[in-house]
C-alpha positions, 0 to 999 in steps of 0.5 A: 499500500501507498501512503502508509509512512509519513514524513512528521515535525515536532511541535516542539522542536521541528527534528522530522521523522519517518513514522508508519501511520497507523502505529500500533503503540506512541511514536516518541521525537527520537530528540526531544520526547514529545509525543507523535502520533497516538495509536487509536485504533487504525491511522492514529491521531497525527500531534505534528505537521505532516510534511508528505508521504512516504512511500 
């Protein structure tokens, strides 16, 4: 499937990282530890800014 991975920008430190948008566990920023995606049983609740859809 295409579009399952997104590049997300952290709202606290502006770090960008790639994450699975249907994550089963909480996704945190690798730099500051801020929560980026909260799992919701499907597409997670995205807390940061999506800057790109990857693969």
